[in-house]
N, CA, C and O of each residue as an XYZ file, in Angstrom:
356
protein
N     116.391    101.009    109.260
C     115.942    100.080    108.256
C     115.908    100.763    106.878
O     116.251    100.151    105.866
N     115.496    102.016    106.856
C     115.459    102.764    105.595
C     116.858    102.917    105.021
O     117.049    102.794    103.811
N     117.832    103.181    105.872
C     119.209    103.345    105.396
C     119.729    102.056    104.777
O     120.420    102.085    103.759
N     119.400    100.940    105.386
C     119.825     99.653    104.843
C     119.197     99.403    103.476
O     119.870     98.952    102.549
N     117.907     99.696    103.357
C     117.241     99.486    102.074
C     117.829    100.394    100.997
O     118.089     99.940     99.883
N     118.040    101.656    101.315
C     118.610    102.603    100.347
C     119.981    102.128     99.880
O     120.315    102.258     98.702
N     120.772    101.581    100.791
C     122.105    101.128    100.396
C     122.065     99.789     99.649
O     122.915     99.542     98.795
N     121.098     98.929     99.955
C     121.008     97.618     99.318
C     120.206     97.612     98.020
O     120.369     96.705     97.205
N     119.366     98.579     97.818
C     118.489     98.610     96.646
C     119.260     98.518     95.324
O     118.853     97.754     94.448
N     120.349     99.259     95.148
C     121.078     99.134     93.879
C     121.594     97.724     93.621
O     121.569     97.255     92.483
N     122.061     97.046     94.662
C     122.543     95.677     94.510
C     121.395     94.735     94.133
O     121.549     93.876     93.265
N     120.249     94.903     94.789
C     119.096     94.060     94.493
C     118.597     94.286     93.067
O     118.248     93.340     92.362
N     118.570     95.554     92.655
C     118.148     95.855     91.280
C     119.154     95.317     90.263
O     118.761     94.829     89.203
N     120.435     95.403     90.575
C     121.452     94.869     89.670
C     121.278     93.361     89.500
O     121.422     92.835     88.397
N     120.971     92.679     90.583
C     120.729     91.237     90.502
C     119.517     90.939     89.636
O     119.519     89.984     88.859
N     118.485     91.755     89.771
C     117.292     91.572     88.931
C     117.599     91.839     87.468
O     117.171     91.085     86.594
N     118.329     92.894     87.200
C     118.706     93.206     85.818
C     119.513     92.066     85.198
O     119.271     91.675     84.057
N     120.462     91.543     85.951
C     121.283     90.444     85.453
C     120.427     89.205     85.184
O     120.607     88.524     84.175
N     119.506     88.925     86.084
C     118.642     87.755     85.922
C     117.731     87.899     84.708
O     117.540     86.948     83.951
N     117.175     89.084     84.529
C     116.292     89.329     83.377
C     117.096     89.254     82.087
O     116.652     88.652     81.110
N     118.275     89.865     82.082
C     119.115     89.836     80.880
C     119.513     88.409     80.513
O     119.606     88.065     79.335
N     119.745     87.588     81.526
C     120.138     86.198     81.287
C     118.933     85.301     81.027
O     119.079     84.130     80.680
N     117.740     85.870     81.201
C     116.496     85.089     81.041
C     116.500     83.885     81.983
O     116.083     82.784     81.626
N     116.989     84.139     83.201
C     117.119     83.105     84.228
C     115.935     83.201     85.185
O     115.936     84.014     86.110
N     114.934     82.371     84.957
C     113.694     82.434     85.730
C     113.932     82.207     87.219
O     113.326     82.883     88.050
N     114.797     81.272     87.563
C     115.074     80.991     88.979
C     115.705     82.203     89.646
O     115.323     82.568     90.758
N     116.664     82.827     88.980
C     117.317     84.015     89.540
C     116.343     85.191     89.628
O     116.416     85.983     90.568
N     115.439     85.309     88.663
C     114.419     86.368     88.713
C     113.549     86.158     89.949
O     113.304     87.094     90.710
N     113.092     84.943     90.140
C     112.267     84.599     91.303
C     112.988     84.966     92.596
O     112.412     85.625     93.462
N     114.236     84.544     92.732
C     114.995     84.775     93.965
C     115.271     86.257     94.203
O     115.097     86.748     95.318
N     115.699     86.966     93.169
C     116.023     88.389     93.334
C     114.771     89.212     93.609
O     114.790     90.118     94.442
N     113.690     88.897     92.914
C     112.437     89.624     93.149
C     111.897     89.332     94.543
O     111.347     90.219     95.197
N     112.053     88.101     94.996
C     111.608     87.741     96.343
C     112.367     88.565     97.395
O     111.769     89.083     98.339
N     113.668     88.676     97.222
C     114.474     89.461     98.161
C     114.054     90.926     98.157
O     113.936     91.542     99.216
N     113.831     91.480     96.982
C     113.429     92.883     96.889
C     112.037     93.089     97.459
O     111.779     94.082     98.139
N     111.140     92.150     97.181
C     109.780     92.241     97.722
C     109.822     92.262     99.245
O     109.135     93.065     99.877
N     110.622     91.390     99.830
C     110.731     91.358    101.280
C     111.254     92.656    101.849
O     110.776     93.125    102.882
N     112.220     93.233    101.190
C     112.790     94.496    101.661
C     111.808     95.649    101.534
O     111.637     96.431    102.469
N     111.168     95.754    100.385
C     110.272     96.883    100.147
C     108.974     96.763    100.959
O     108.289     97.759    101.192
N     108.647     95.554    101.380
C     107.423     95.350    102.161
C     107.503     95.984    103.547
O     106.488     96.122    104.228
N     108.697     96.364    103.959
C     108.858     97.008    105.265
C     108.399     98.459    105.268
O     108.341     99.091    106.323
N     108.078     98.984    104.109
C     107.711    100.391    103.990
C     106.296    100.503    103.436
O     105.758     99.538    102.892
N     105.707    101.660    103.575
C     104.352    101.885    103.079
C     104.407    102.088    101.567
O     104.203    103.192    101.063
N     104.684    101.013    100.868
C     104.815    101.051     99.408
C     104.121     99.828     98.812
O     104.772     98.970     98.215
N     102.803     99.750     98.973
C     102.103     98.541     98.526
C     102.195     98.292     97.030
O     102.196     97.138     96.602
N     102.272     99.335     96.231
C     102.360     99.138     94.783
C     103.711     98.541     94.418
O     103.778     97.619     93.606
N     104.779     99.052     95.001
C     106.116     98.501     94.738
C     106.179     97.047     95.179
O     106.730     96.209     94.465
N     105.630     96.741     96.332
C     105.631     95.361     96.824
C     104.819     94.458     95.898
O     105.209     93.320     95.634
N     103.691     94.967     95.408
C     102.852     94.166     94.509
C     103.550     93.894     93.181
O     103.455     92.792     92.640
N     104.245     94.887     92.663
C     104.972     94.683     91.402
C     106.117     93.698     91.611
O     106.362     92.840     90.763
N     106.817     93.818     92.737
C     107.893     92.875     93.041
C     107.331     91.454     93.160
O     107.956     90.489     92.722
N     106.159     91.344     93.751
C     105.526     90.028     93.873
C     105.151     89.463     92.499
O     105.333     88.274     92.240
N     104.632     90.319     91.629
C     104.309     89.864     90.268
C     105.569     89.423     89.527
O     105.542     88.442     88.785
N     106.665     90.141     89.727
C     107.931     89.774     89.107
C     108.435     88.441     89.675
O     108.926     87.588     88.936
N     108.309     88.282     90.965
C     108.687     87.020     91.604
C     107.873     85.862     91.007
O     108.432     84.820     90.665
N     106.578     86.046     90.887
C     105.712     85.009     90.330
C     106.066     84.706     88.877
O     106.058     83.549     88.457
N     106.376     85.753     88.111
C     106.778     85.551     86.715
C     108.008     84.655     86.655
O     108.088     83.757     85.816
N     108.954     84.894     87.532
C     110.132     84.046     87.579
C     109.785     82.630     87.996
O     110.295     81.661     87.433
N     108.922     82.520     88.976
C     108.557     81.200     89.494
C     107.899     80.329     88.433
O     108.134     79.122     88.371
N     107.066     80.956     87.593
C     106.371     80.170     86.556
C     107.133     80.158     85.237
O     106.677     79.565     84.259
N     108.292     80.811     85.208
C     109.119     80.795     84.010
C     108.705     81.773     82.931
O     109.074     81.609     81.769
N     107.935     82.799     83.305
C     107.491     83.796     82.327
C     108.528     84.912     82.225
O     108.307     86.028     82.697
N     109.653     84.595     81.605
C     110.720     85.583     81.503
C     110.354     86.709     80.540
O     110.922     87.798     80.622
N     109.414     86.463     79.630
C     109.001     87.503     78.683
C     108.371     88.691     79.412
O     108.577     89.837     79.010
N     107.622     88.440     80.456
C     106.963     89.516     81.204
C     107.921     90.213     82.161
O     107.631     91.311     82.634
N     109.045     89.594     82.449
C     109.944     90.099     83.481
C     110.530     91.466     83.177
O     110.645     92.293     84.081
N     110.903     91.726     81.940
C     111.512     93.020     81.603
C     110.531     94.160     81.840
O     110.905     95.194     82.394
N     109.300     93.984     81.433
C     108.287     95.026     81.641
C     108.005     95.219     83.131
O     107.876     96.348     83.603
N     107.912     94.124     83.857
C     107.676     94.224     85.294
C     108.849     94.882     86.007
O     108.656     95.632     86.964
N     110.051     94.609     85.549
C     111.223     95.251     86.137
C     111.182     96.757     85.918
O     111.506     97.523     86.825
N     110.788     97.186     84.734
C     110.653     98.639     84.482
C     109.606     99.249     85.407
O     109.811    100.338     85.945
N     108.495     98.558     85.594
C     107.440     99.057     86.486
C     107.943     99.134     87.927
O     107.639    100.085     88.647
N     108.704     98.139     88.338
C     109.257     98.137     89.695
C     110.235     99.283     89.878
O     110.218     99.957     90.908
N     111.081     99.508     88.897
C     112.020    100.623     88.987
C     111.284    101.955     89.098
O     111.713    102.835     89.845
N     110.195    102.113     88.375
C     109.416    103.350     88.459
C     108.858    103.537     89.866
O     108.862    104.647     90.399
N     108.383    102.461     90.459
C     107.857    102.546     91.824
C     108.973    102.875     92.818
O     108.775    103.662     93.744
N     110.124    102.279     92.623
C     111.241    102.552     93.527
C     111.750    103.977     93.374
O     112.216    104.575     94.344
N     111.666    104.523     92.176
C     112.059    105.925     91.975
C     111.149    106.868     92.746
O     111.563    107.971     93.103
N     109.929    106.453     93.004
C     109.018    107.256     93.826
C     109.307    107.069     95.314
O     109.179    108.008     96.100
N     109.697    105.856     95.695
C     109.912    105.537     97.104
C     111.258    106.028     97.639
O     111.325    106.565     98.745
N     112.304    105.852     96.880
C     113.654    106.119     97.389
C     113.881    107.558     97.858
O     114.526    107.746     98.889
N     113.390    108.577     97.160
C     113.605    109.933     97.668
C     113.019    110.142     99.072
O     113.615    110.825     99.905
N     111.867    109.559     99.319
C     111.247    109.673    100.646
C     112.095    108.991    101.697
O     112.293    109.524    102.789
N     112.595    107.816    101.368
C     113.446    107.109    102.317
C     114.749    107.847    102.559
O     115.246    107.890    103.684
N     115.298    108.423    101.515
C     116.545    109.198    101.692
C     116.328    110.387    102.609
O     117.200    110.724    103.411
N     115.171    111.025    102.495
C     114.850    112.155    103.370
C     114.758    111.705    104.841
O     115.144    112.435    105.753
N     114.246    110.506    105.041
C     114.091    109.979    106.406
C     115.430    109.765    107.086
O     115.542    109.894    108.305
N     116.450    109.437    106.298
C     117.742    109.080    106.915
C     118.733    110.237    106.950
O     119.834    110.096    107.482
N     118.351    111.376    106.388
C     119.274    112.514    106.431
C     118.959    113.445    107.568
O     119.641    114.454    107.746
């Protein structure tokens, strides 16, 4: 499961970046929801919580908050991914 997340994370983040850049609230909601579901499989409650906040921002159309939340999510993933990579090597 860790290997799948490590390989899919860049695609999920790219989708989030594209959605935020386009200011597309529906796409932000959908991409954040997918990432939240994936990251929830690991002991990363802060990353999951930030993804959930990003999902909610998209759901309510708060695209202004999305860029900051995306940066926070990326910071959390930068902490998580090295651990997951170690697990699969």
